[in-house]
C-alpha positions in Angstrom: 0.9 -16.0 -5.8 2.9 -19.2 -3.4 4.2 -18.8 -0.6 8.1 -19.9 -2.6 7.8 -16.9 -4.7 7.3 -14.3 -2.0 9.6 -15.9 0.1 12.2 -15.3 -3.3 10.5 -11.9 -3.6 11.2 -10.5 -0.3 14.7 -12.6 -0.1 14.9 -10.1 -3.3 13.8 -7.2 -1.3 16.4 -7.7 0.9 19.4 -7.7 -0.7 17.7 -4.5 -2.8 18.5 -2.9 0.7 21.1 -4.3 1.9 23.0 -3.2 -1.6 22.6 -0.2 -0.1 20.3 1.6 -3.5 19.6 4.8 -1.5 15.6 3.8 -1.7 14.0 5.8 1.9 10.7 5.2 2.5 7.7 8.1 2.1 7.5 10.2 5.0 4.4 10.4 7.5 3.0 13.1 6.0 0.8 14.7 8.9 -2.6 14.9 6.8 -3.1 11.1 7.7 -0.1 9.5 5.8 -1.3 9.3 2.0 -1.0 12.5 0.8 -4.0 14.7 0.4 -6.3 11.3 1.7 -7.5 9.8 -1.7 -8.2 6.0 -0.5 -8.5 3.2 -2.8 -11.7 1.5 -1.8 -14.0 -1.7 -3.6 -16.5 -0.3 -6.0 -18.9 -3.3 -4.3 -18.3 -2.7 -0.4 -16.4 0.8 0.1 -14.1 -1.0 2.0 -10.1 -0.7 1.5 -7.9 -2.6 0.4 -10.7 -5.3 -0.4 -10.5 -5.9 3.4 -7.6 -7.4 4.0 -6.2 -6.5 7.8 -3.2 -3.9 6.1 -1.6 -4.5 10.3 -1.1 -8.6 8.7 1.0 -7.5 5.8 3.8 -6.3 8.1 3.4 -8.9 10.5 2.0 -12.4 8.9 3.8 -14.2 5.5 0.5 -13.7 3.9 -1.9 -10.5 4.5 -5.5 -12.3 6.5 -8.6 -11.5 4.9 -10.4 -8.6 7.8 -13.4 -9.2 9.1 -16.2 -6.8 9.5 -16.7 -6.8 13.0 -13.0 -5.9 13.6 -13.3 -3.0 11.2 -11.9 1.5 12.2 -12.5 4.5 9.6 -9.9 6.1 8.8 -10.3 9.1 6.0 -13.6 8.4 5.8 -13.7 4.7 4.8 -13.8 1.8 6.3 -11.0 -0.8 7.2 -11.1 -4.5 8.4 -9.4 -5.9 10.4 -8.0 -10.5 11.0 -8.3 -9.5 15.2 -8.7 -6.8 16.9 -5.7 -6.2 17.7 -4.8 -5.3 14.8 -7.2 -3.0 14.9 -5.9 -1.3 17.5 -2.3 -1.4 16.2 -3.2 0.9 12.6 -5.0 3.0 15.0 -2.8 4.4 16.4 -0.3 4.4 13.4 -2.4 4.3 10.6 0.5 6.6 8.1 2.8 3.3 9.0 0.8 0.8 7.7 -2.0 2.4 5.5 -0.2 1.7 1.5 1.6 4.4 0.2 -0.7 6.8 -2.1 -3.9 4.4 -0.7 -3.7 2.0 -2.8 -3.2 2.8 -6.4 -0.9 1.0 -8.2 2.8 2.2 -7.5 4.2 1.1 -10.7 1.1 3.2 -13.1 1.3 6.0 -11.0 5.4 5.9 -11.6 3.5 5.6 -15.1 1.6 9.0 -15.3 -2.0 7.0 -14.4 -3.6 5.7 -11.7 -4.8 2.3 -12.0 -6.1 0.6 -8.3 -3.6 -1.9 -6.8 -3.8 -5.3 -6.2 -4.0 -6.4 -2.6 -3.0 -9.8 -3.2 0.3 -7.9 -5.9 2.7 -6.4 -3.0 5.7 -5.6 -1.7 7.1 -4.1 1.8 9.8 -1.9 0.9 10.9 0.7 3.8 8.3 0.1 6.1 5.6 0.5 4.0 3.1 -1.2 1.9 2.7 -0.3 -1.8 0.4 -1.8 -4.6 0.5 -3.0 -8.2 -2.0 -3.1 -10.4 -0.6 -6.0 -12.6 2.0 -8.8 -11.8 4.6 -7.5 -14.5 4.7 -4.2 -12.6 5.5 -5.5 -9.2 8.6 -6.9 -10.8 9.5 -3.9 -12.2 9.1 -1.8 -9.4 11.2 -3.9 -7.6 14.7 -4.1 -10.2 14.5 0.1 -8.9 12.3 0.9 -6.7 14.0 3.9 -5.5 13.2 5.4 -9.1 10.4 4.1 -9.9 9.1 5.5 -6.0 10.3 8.6 -7.0 8.9 9.1 -10.3 5.4 8.0 -9.0 5.6 11.1 -6.4 6.2 12.8 -8.6 3.0 11.7 -10.8 1.3 12.1 -7.7 1.5 15.6 -7.2 -0.4 15.7 -10.7 -2.4 13.1 -10.2 -3.6 13.8 -6.8 -5.6 16.4 -6.8 -8.6 15.7 -9.3 -9.7 12.6 -7.3 -12.2 13.4 -5.5 -11.7 12.7 -1.3 -13.8 9.9 0.6 -17.6 10.8 0.9 -17.4 13.3 -2.0 
């Protein structure tokens, strides 16, 4: 995705917030922030969000790849970071920086099925990180984020109990 596309998308997200569409970020939960703990991991490495630095989504123009030497285990899986500082920030407030629904595609989830979110297709909205399976899903979410999030929340309650927790 080009820098121009990200800037336009970011401006669109800001317009949605300023327009008062009533979107509120999901609340952090006492169990660590990702409801019942299922995290999407890379099937080969076992690393969360394909090794991208979760904090960098909030602090940089584009997410940075993490490095294995700056790892942190949270909810039973390793997370990589671009720096020790970002690792330490995540360690203090992982539920804020981790993707909503453990990294499952929020729009797919709102439609009733699970698909791994792509860490390169994302939106930061309401102070939370959302991942998407496809660009089309991302675009659809940005049209009506509040409704999509609420539908995803309902489906998560139905679908997530069947997911194995990390390490099971």
